[in-house]
C-alpha angles and dihedrals in degrees: 000000000000118000116249121232126239122217093263092053089047091051090056090057098057111120133159084300093048095124091062090048092048093054089056094049105036093089120072100289117250124180090262095051089046089055092048092049090049093049089049092049091051089050092045095046093049092048095043097040089244092285114151119220115248090251090059093053103064147012117260135188111224116203108202107207145160138200115273094025108144093195091052091053087049091053090047091054099044103031106013097077095051106030097089090053095056135095087241091060090052087057097040118009116208121256118185120215124187107219091209095055124080108291111249116254093232089058095056091119095048115089115243115235132212097201117080141242097031123165118208120186110209129184121190088350092304125114114245102172143347135213121194119207137350124253101167145319100275094052092044095055092044093051093042091054091052089050092051092050087064093063115105116255112263118217112249116242117213116215 
């Protein structure tokens, strides 16, 4: 019997044709769905040359924001200047997305939010965790660390 894929394994398969693959594997995976996803992966890999999209290569922390958001400004004042210098940023660089602008194509599988700021941790184009709101720096760092712990372990590459 074919082995079924978990969400982490599925995330690793996302290519330029990832949306097609994700449709096949979103439902609970049965052997037939796994075979279909595998066939789609082979087709997608041969057409795209096996290149993964940039969203499939690393984790990102999306900051969903909008103009006039007082809590977004508070985050910018307290966390914004230091975030890029932290260990957390090395794992999940910040990417700001205006919820009132056209939604980026590579985030088609990520649910849009009305409440800002909302922080969405994605890995390989798949949502891992979500934090709604910002109430202060201590709470933010605590919740962010909890979110980052949900990322799948990456194999270390020796250079």
